[in-house]
C-alpha positions as CSV (number, residue, x, y, z in Angstrom):
1,M,-56.6,-29.4,-97.3
2,S,-57.5,-29.5,-100.8
3,T,-56.5,-27.8,-104.1
4,S,-58.8,-27.4,-106.9
5,S,-58.8,-25.4,-110.1
6,S,-61.2,-23.6,-112.5
7,D,-60.0,-23.3,-116.1
8,N,-62.9,-21.3,-117.7
9,T,-60.7,-18.4,-118.8
10,A,-57.3,-18.0,-120.4
11,H,-55.8,-17.9,-117.0
12,Q,-56.1,-20.8,-114.7
13,T,-57.4,-20.1,-111.1
14,L,-56.3,-22.6,-108.4
15,Y,-57.9,-22.7,-105.0
16,H,-56.5,-23.8,-101.7
17,R,-58.9,-25.0,-98.9
18,T,-58.6,-26.2,-95.5
19,S,-60.9,-27.8,-92.9
20,N,-61.1,-24.5,-91.1
21,P,-64.7,-24.1,-90.2
22,Y,-64.9,-20.5,-91.4
23,E,-64.1,-21.3,-94.8
24,S,-67.2,-23.5,-95.3
25,V,-69.4,-21.2,-93.2
26,F,-68.6,-18.0,-95.0
27,G,-67.6,-19.8,-98.5
28,Y,-64.2,-18.5,-99.1
29,S,-60.8,-20.3,-99.8
30,R,-57.8,-20.1,-97.7
31,A,-55.8,-19.0,-100.8
32,V,-56.3,-18.4,-104.4
33,K,-53.7,-18.3,-107.3
34,K,-54.6,-16.5,-110.5
35,G,-51.6,-16.1,-112.9
36,P,-48.4,-15.5,-110.8
37,F,-50.3,-14.0,-107.9
38,I,-51.4,-15.9,-104.8
39,F,-53.7,-14.2,-102.3
40,V,-54.0,-15.7,-98.9
41,S,-57.1,-14.9,-96.9
42,G,-56.9,-13.5,-93.3
43,T,-55.6,-16.5,-91.2
44,T,-56.0,-17.0,-87.7
45,S,-54.7,-19.7,-85.4
46,I,-57.8,-21.7,-85.4
47,D,-57.0,-25.5,-85.2
48,P,-58.8,-26.9,-88.3
49,S,-59.5,-30.3,-86.8
50,T,-61.2,-28.8,-83.7
51,G,-62.5,-25.4,-84.5
52,V,-60.5,-24.0,-81.3
53,V,-58.2,-21.0,-81.3
54,Q,-54.6,-22.3,-80.4
55,H,-52.5,-20.3,-77.9
56,P,-55.2,-17.9,-76.8
57,S,-52.9,-16.2,-74.3
58,S,-50.0,-15.6,-76.8
59,A,-50.1,-13.3,-79.7
60,Y,-46.5,-14.4,-80.6
61,Q,-47.5,-18.1,-80.7
62,Q,-50.7,-17.5,-82.7
63,A,-48.7,-15.4,-85.3
64,I,-46.0,-18.1,-85.4
65,A,-48.8,-20.8,-86.1
66,I,-50.5,-18.2,-88.7
67,F,-47.3,-17.8,-90.7
68,S,-46.8,-21.5,-90.8
69,E,-50.4,-22.0,-92.3
70,I,-49.7,-19.1,-94.8
71,I,-46.4,-20.6,-95.9
72,K,-48.2,-23.9,-96.3
73,A,-51.0,-22.3,-98.5
74,V,-48.4,-20.6,-100.8
75,E,-46.4,-23.9,-101.2
76,S,-49.7,-25.9,-101.9
77,L,-50.2,-23.4,-104.9
78,G,-46.6,-23.8,-106.3
79,G,-45.0,-20.9,-104.5
80,E,-42.1,-20.7,-101.9
81,K,-42.1,-18.6,-98.5
82,E,-39.6,-16.4,-100.3
83,D,-42.4,-15.6,-102.9
84,I,-44.4,-13.8,-100.1
85,T,-44.3,-10.0,-101.0
86,R,-46.8,-8.4,-98.6
87,V,-48.4,-9.2,-95.4
88,R,-51.1,-7.3,-93.5
89,M,-51.4,-8.0,-89.8
90,F,-54.4,-7.2,-87.6
91,V,-53.8,-7.3,-83.9
92,T,-56.2,-6.7,-81.1
93,R,-54.0,-5.3,-78.5
94,D,-51.3,-2.6,-78.8
95,E,-49.1,-4.3,-76.3
96,D,-48.8,-7.5,-78.6
97,A,-47.2,-5.4,-81.7
98,E,-43.7,-6.2,-80.7
99,D,-44.3,-10.0,-80.4
100,V,-46.3,-10.2,-83.7
101,G,-43.3,-8.0,-85.4
102,R,-40.8,-10.5,-83.9
103,A,-42.9,-13.5,-85.2
104,L,-42.9,-11.9,-88.7
105,K,-39.1,-11.4,-88.6
106,E,-38.4,-14.9,-87.6
107,S,-40.9,-16.4,-90.0
108,L,-40.5,-14.3,-93.1
109,G,-38.0,-11.4,-92.5
110,G,-34.9,-10.7,-94.3
111,G,-31.6,-11.4,-92.8
112,E,-28.1,-10.1,-93.6
113,G,-27.4,-9.1,-97.1
114,D,-29.5,-8.0,-100.1
115,R,-32.7,-10.0,-99.1
116,G,-35.3,-8.2,-97.0
117,G,-38.6,-9.2,-95.7
118,P,-41.9,-8.6,-97.3
119,A,-43.7,-5.4,-97.5
120,A,-45.8,-5.4,-94.2
121,T,-48.7,-3.3,-92.5
122,M,-49.7,-3.8,-89.0
123,I,-53.1,-2.6,-87.6
124,L,-53.9,-2.6,-83.9
125,G,-57.0,-2.4,-82.0
126,V,-59.2,-4.5,-84.1
127,R,-61.9,-7.3,-83.1
128,F,-62.4,-10.7,-84.4
129,V,-65.2,-13.4,-84.6
130,D,-63.8,-15.2,-81.5
131,K,-62.6,-13.3,-78.4
132,D,-59.5,-15.7,-78.1
133,M,-58.1,-14.6,-81.5
134,R,-55.4,-11.9,-81.0
135,V,-53.9,-12.0,-84.5
136,E,-55.2,-12.2,-88.1
137,I,-52.7,-12.2,-91.1
138,E,-53.2,-11.9,-94.8
139,A,-50.6,-12.3,-97.3
140,D,-49.8,-11.9,-100.9
141,A,-47.1,-13.8,-103.0
142,V,-45.9,-13.5,-106.7
143,V,-44.5,-16.7,-108.2
144,L,-42.3,-16.0,-111.3
């Protein structure tokens, strides 16, 4: 993992990269911070050290691993998991929706009281670049 910055404008831009092979192949960053906003790229359960999808038979375990990676990315750019304001979840199989929703609630969801979870969208029936990927999740955070 690495964090770098670009300060060629009035607003500094910070980049968070991992060793995920798709980042270098396609030329993107895992997350970017511009002003108070953090944008986390679509994240899957790829093990960055091996390039292999983790938990190929469990959408729930993939989602738990993905949310953990998203939280790390946000924290690396100065945010906290409570700063995550929106997630977009892409799921290959309709029958995995409940498991992915449960992983969201356990990882970022609101509990009792005033704090709710982030705004969320789930899209079902998608395809990914690897047949073992069941879930991909994007996230946005605002750090005030």
